Structures are given as structure tokens and as C-alpha cells.
C-alpha positions as CSV (number, residue, x, y, z in Angstrom):
1,X,-17.3,-8.8,-34.9
2,X,-14.3,-7.7,-36.9
3,X,-16.0,-4.5,-37.7
4,X,-16.4,-3.6,-33.9
5,X,-12.5,-4.0,-33.3
6,X,-11.8,-0.2,-34.2
7,X,-14.9,0.7,-31.9
8,X,-13.6,-1.6,-29.1
9,X,-10.0,-0.1,-29.5
10,X,-11.6,3.4,-29.1
11,X,-13.7,2.5,-25.9
12,X,-10.3,1.1,-24.5
13,X,-8.5,4.5,-25.6
14,X,-11.1,6.6,-23.8
15,X,-11.1,4.4,-20.5
16,X,-7.5,3.8,-20.4
17,X,-6.0,7.2,-21.8
18,X,-2.7,7.7,-20.1
19,X,-0.6,9.5,-22.9
20,X,-1.0,6.7,-24.8
21,X,-2.0,6.3,-28.7
22,X,-5.0,5.0,-30.3
23,X,-3.0,2.4,-32.2
24,X,-1.3,0.9,-29.0
25,X,-5.0,0.2,-27.9
26,X,-5.8,-1.3,-31.6
27,X,-3.0,-3.6,-31.4
28,X,-4.0,-4.6,-27.6
29,X,-7.5,-5.3,-28.7
30,X,-6.3,-7.4,-31.9
31,X,-4.5,-9.6,-29.7
32,X,-7.0,-9.9,-27.2
33,X,-9.7,-10.8,-29.8
34,X,-7.1,-13.4,-31.2
35,X,-6.7,-15.2,-28.0
36,X,-10.4,-15.0,-27.3
37,X,-11.1,-16.6,-30.5
38,X,-8.6,-19.3,-29.8
39,X,-10.3,-19.9,-26.3
40,X,-13.4,-20.1,-27.9
41,X,-12.4,-22.7,-30.7
42,X,-10.6,-24.9,-28.2
43,X,-13.9,-24.7,-26.0
44,X,-16.0,-25.7,-28.9
45,X,-13.7,-28.6,-29.6
46,X,-14.1,-29.7,-26.1
47,X,-17.8,-29.3,-26.3
48,X,-17.9,-31.8,-29.3
49,X,-16.1,-34.6,-27.0
50,X,-18.1,-33.7,-23.6
51,X,-21.7,-33.1,-24.3
52,X,-22.7,-30.6,-21.1
53,X,-23.5,-27.1,-20.3
54,X,-20.5,-26.5,-18.2
55,X,-18.4,-25.5,-21.1
56,X,-20.5,-22.6,-21.8
57,X,-20.1,-21.4,-18.4
58,X,-16.4,-22.0,-18.8
59,X,-16.0,-19.8,-21.8
60,X,-17.6,-17.0,-20.2
61,X,-15.3,-17.4,-17.1
62,X,-12.1,-17.8,-19.2
63,X,-12.9,-14.8,-21.3
64,X,-13.4,-12.8,-18.4
65,X,-10.2,-14.0,-16.6
66,X,-8.3,-13.4,-19.8
67,X,-9.6,-10.0,-19.9
68,X,-9.0,-9.1,-16.4
69,X,-5.3,-10.5,-16.7
70,X,-4.4,-8.8,-19.8
71,X,-5.9,-5.5,-18.8
72,X,-4.0,-5.7,-15.4
73,X,-0.7,-6.5,-17.1
74,X,-1.0,-4.2,-20.2
75,X,-2.2,-1.1,-18.3
76,X,-0.5,-1.8,-15.0
77,X,-3.6,-1.0,-12.7
78,X,-4.4,-2.3,-9.2
79,X,-6.9,-5.1,-9.0
80,X,-9.6,-2.7,-8.0
81,X,-9.0,-0.3,-10.9
82,X,-9.0,-3.3,-13.1
83,X,-12.2,-4.7,-12.3
84,X,-13.9,-1.4,-12.5
85,X,-12.7,-0.4,-15.5
86,X,-13.2,-3.8,-17.0
87,X,-17.0,-3.4,-15.9
88,X,-17.1,-0.1,-17.5
89,X,-15.7,-1.6,-20.6
90,X,-18.2,-4.5,-20.7
91,X,-21.1,-2.0,-20.3
92,X,-19.8,0.2,-23.0
93,X,-19.2,-2.5,-25.3
94,X,-22.5,-4.3,-24.6
95,X,-24.2,-1.2,-25.6
96,X,-22.2,-0.6,-28.8
97,X,-22.9,-4.1,-29.6
98,X,-26.6,-3.7,-29.2
99,X,-26.8,-0.6,-31.2
100,X,-24.7,-2.4,-34.0
101,X,-26.9,-5.3,-34.1
102,X,-29.8,-3.0,-34.3
103,X,-28.4,-1.1,-36.9
104,X,-27.7,-4.2,-39.1
105,X,-31.1,-5.6,-38.5
106,X,-32.7,-2.4,-39.5
107,X,-30.3,-2.1,-42.7
108,X,-31.3,-5.8,-43.5
109,X,-35.0,-5.1,-43.0
110,X,-35.0,-2.1,-45.3
111,X,-33.1,-3.9,-48.1
112,X,-35.9,-6.6,-48.3
């Protein structure tokens, strides 16, 4: 996942370019990634105490909630633009994640 941080910052740079620098988006993504990891760590600790599937859904909800709030606050967009650009980001990020995993799987298979 850490290898995808520069790519994630590039996606944010393309989607939210408004006279800003790539480095600003990179710092934003680093902070966002840190908060998401903290949320997932806390939710995994809660999952150890409470055994149910609700915590998995709560992780996804918290991730989307934090992502929407941070994008709205950092880029100063309206709610409609924030939701639209977040959906675009998630689509592009999912595609890049799939390509990355296929590339890693292919390289792993070739090295056997």
C-alpha cells in the first residue's frame, strides 16, 4: 500500500488541480493514509473484543466518512462536488489497485 501513495497523490493532483503543487497532495495523502490506518487499527482492536460482522461495515463507513470530510475541508468544495470527485477518486484508485495487484502477481509468478 505504501508504494501506491505517490500514485494516489497523482490521482488527487489530477482531480483537484487548482494551481496547487503535487507535493501538497502528497502530504494530504500521507496524512489521510495515517488516519485511515489508525481507524483500521482501532477497529481491529474492537473486533477482538466484539465478535460480529458489524465492525467490517463500520470500517468502510468510517473510511468513506473521513475521506469525504477531509476532501471537503482540504479542497473547500461543495458537498456535491466533494461526493462526485470522491467517487471518481475511488474508481481510479480501485483501477490502479487492480493493475498493481495484477502486476505483482504476474511478477511473482514469473519469478517462480
